[in-house]
C-alpha positions as semicolon CSV with decimal commas, in nm:
position;residue;x (nm);y (nm);z (nm)
1;X;8,849;11,735;13,890
2;X;8,526;11,608;13,738
3;X;8,415;11,644;13,382
4;X;8,065;11,754;13,296
5;X;7,900;11,544;13,030
6;X;7,775;11,755;12,740
7;X;7,422;11,699;12,615
8;X;7,376;11,575;12,261
9;X;7,319;11,876;12,032
10;X;7,005;11,869;11,820
11;X;7,216;11,876;11,502
12;X;7,401;11,559;11,601
13;X;7,068;11,398;11,689
14;X;6,922;11,491;11,351
15;X;7,222;11,349;11,162
16;X;7,216;11,033;11,375
17;X;6,844;10,970;11,328
18;X;6,855;11,044;10,955
19;X;7,142;10,796;10,924
20;X;6,936;10,535;11,110
21;X;6,633;10,601;10,888
22;X;6,849;10,570;10,577
23;X;6,974;10,239;10,711
24;X;6,620;10,111;10,758
25;X;6,527;10,216;10,403
26;X;6,842;10,051;10,262
27;X;6,761;9,726;10,440
28;X;6,399;9,737;10,322
29;X;6,511;9,809;9,965
30;X;6,761;9,524;9,980
31;X;6,499;9,281;10,106
32;X;6,255;9,393;9,837
33;X;6,517;9,354;9,565
34;X;6,614;9,012;9,697
35;X;6,254;8,894;9,697
36;X;6,190;9,028;9,345
37;X;6,528;8,938;9,193
38;X;6,375;8,663;8,976
39;X;6,084;8,876;8,854
40;X;6,116;8,872;8,474
41;X;5,941;9,207;8,425
42;X;6,185;9,369;8,671
43;X;6,495;9,225;8,507
44;X;6,363;9,326;8,164
45;X;6,268;9,675;8,283
46;X;6,606;9,760;8,434
47;X;6,809;9,549;8,193
48;X;7,016;9,344;8,435
49;X;7,030;8,979;8,528
50;X;6,877;8,827;8,838
51;X;7,220;8,764;8,991
52;X;7,308;9,134;8,956
53;X;6,988;9,232;9,133
54;X;7,073;8,980;9,406
55;X;7,416;9,139;9,447
56;X;7,262;9,486;9,468
57;X;7,020;9,351;9,728
58;X;7,297;9,219;9,952
59;X;7,498;9,540;9,916
60;X;7,191;9,746;10,014
61;X;7,127;9,524;10,317
62;X;7,489;9,537;10,434
63;X;7,508;9,913;10,374
64;X;7,184;9,953;10,571
65;X;7,320;9,758;10,867
66;X;7,636;9,972;10,863
67;X;7,422;10,288;10,851
68;X;7,209;10,168;11,145
69;X;7,517;10,091;11,353
70;X;7,685;10,419;11,255
71;X;7,377;10,631;11,329
72;X;7,324;10,465;11,665
73;X;7,691;10,511;11,751
74;X;7,677;10,875;11,641
75;X;7,389;10,934;11,884
76;X;7,607;10,787;12,157
77;X;7,896;11,019;12,075
78;X;8,134;10,774;11,906
79;X;8,417;10,963;11,741
80;X;8,467;10,695;11,475
81;X;8,103;10,738;11,363
82;X;8,150;11,114;11,338
83;X;8,465;11,062;11,131
84;X;8,298;10,808;10,902
85;X;8,001;11,037;10,835
86;X;8,242;11,328;10,774
87;X;8,444;11,127;10,522
88;X;8,127;11,025;10,341
89;X;8,007;11,387;10,334
90;X;8,336;11,507;10,187
91;X;8,296;11,244;9,913
92;X;7,934;11,361;9,868
93;X;8,054;11,722;9,830
94;X;8,321;11,617;9,579
95;X;8,057;11,430;9,381
96;X;7,839;11,740;9,389
97;X;8,121;11,956;9,257
98;X;8,168;11,710;8,971
99;X;7,796;11,711;8,889
100;X;7,783;12,091;8,911
101;X;8,052;12,133;8,646
102;X;8,016;11,817;8,434
103;X;7,640;11,806;8,385
104;X;7,430;12,050;8,190
105;X;7,105;12,235;8,244
106;X;6,889;12,171;8,547
107;X;7,092;11,865;8,641
108;X;7,350;12,103;8,782
109;X;7,112;12,179;9,066
110;X;7,153;11,819;9,182
111;X;7,521;11,888;9,233
112;X;7,451;12,213;9,414
113;X;7,207;12,029;9,640
114;X;7,467;11,764;9,721
115;X;7,720;12,032;9,813
116;X;7,476;12,221;10,035
117;X;7,355;11,908;10,219
118;X;7,712;11,790;10,272
119;X;7,818;12,125;10,413
120;X;7,517;12,138;10,645
121;X;7,590;11,789;10,781
122;X;7,956;11,879;10,837
123;X;7,852;12,197;11,018
124;X;7,612;12,000;11,240
125;X;7,886;11,753;11,332
126;X;8,173;12,000;11,372
127;X;8,051;12,304;11,562
128;X;8,140;12,400;11,920
129;X;7,846;12,220;12,080
130;X;7,914;11,904;11,880
131;X;8,286;11,923;11,967
132;X;8,200;11,943;12,339
133;X;7,958;11,652;12,307
134;X;8,205;11,423;12,132
135;X;8,490;11,531;12,363
136;X;8,283;11,436;12,668
137;X;8,247;11,076;12,551
């Protein structure tokens, strides 16, 4: 009996590529922060010390590398990448629910947006076509 390899669904591809793009932006942001960490006008403007900016820079770079690796692995059908993105989306949805009920006025729409985006990503990763794709890996 042979198994037929399922093609990557467009939804999985979109989530994978967006994750990769986010990783690139995180790395670029981290590098920029690291370069500018001793800029007095920056530290005065945001009200933190140079060492704190340096820490944020390293966190952004590391997070970006993780996002790149996760997005690339998601494109290849890695189940762990799918699970990691799903866990992060559930946290994103929970954060959105908090914002929706804890904030006031137009800020509530931020929470609604988080919920909607999280649900869309989960749908793209956990529909029948995506299940077949990940199962074939």
